[in-house]
N, C-alpha and C positions, 0 to 999 in steps of 0.2 A: 874293625872300623872303631868300635867304641870302646877297646882296650886300648888305642893309640890316643882318641880323645880325653881317656883316663889318663894316661900318661901325662898326655901338654896340660892338664890340670892342675897337675900336681906338678907339675913342672913352674906353671904360673904361682900356685899355691906357696910353692918353696920361695921363691922371688920376691913373691910378697911379703911373705915371713920375715924375710932379712931386710927388706928396704924398713919396714916398719920397725922392728929392731936396730935398726943405723938409728932411726927419728928417736927411739927411745933414749937412744945414747946422749943425742942430742939434744934434748928437753934436757935430761937429769944434766947436763954443763949448762945449760941454760938456766936452770931451779938454782944452783949454788950460787952463778955470777949475779942472778935478782937477791937471792938472799947477803951475800955481800955488800952489793950495793946499799940495799934495807938497811943492812948496820952501820956503812958507812954515813947514809944518810941520818938514820936515827942521832951517831955521834956528835954531826954538825948541826943539827936543830936542837941538842942539849944544848952547848954552845950560843946559838942564836936564844935560844931561853933565856939563859943569862944576863945576855947580854940587856934583852928586856927588862929584865928582874931591876937590874941596875941604874938602865935607864928612870926605870916611875920612881924608884927610890929618889935618884937625883932631883926629878918632877915633885916630886913631893916634897922633899925638902925647899928647892928652889920657894915654890906656893907658900910655905910658913914662915921662911923669912920674909919673902913680901908683904904676906897677911901681917906678919910682926911689925913689919917698916910702917906700914898703912895705923895700924894702930898706933904705934906712938909719933907717926907725923898728927893725926887728928889728937890725940890728948895732948901735944903739945902747944897746939894751938886753941886750946879751950881757954 
């Protein structure tokens, strides 16, 4: 009886080992997909950062023009 139980346990362990190996392969595939997605998102965020930098520079330029115009308006009214 104990030999039969031992054989049954070995078969169960082998089946479990095969399932775990399958999960490892699936996880490795998922890791590659996540890494690919991470690289694509990084490139997208770089483009967004560039756009925000240009928008900030444009706002600074517009503010400088408005301040200069106000100073000119005040100077001409005195």
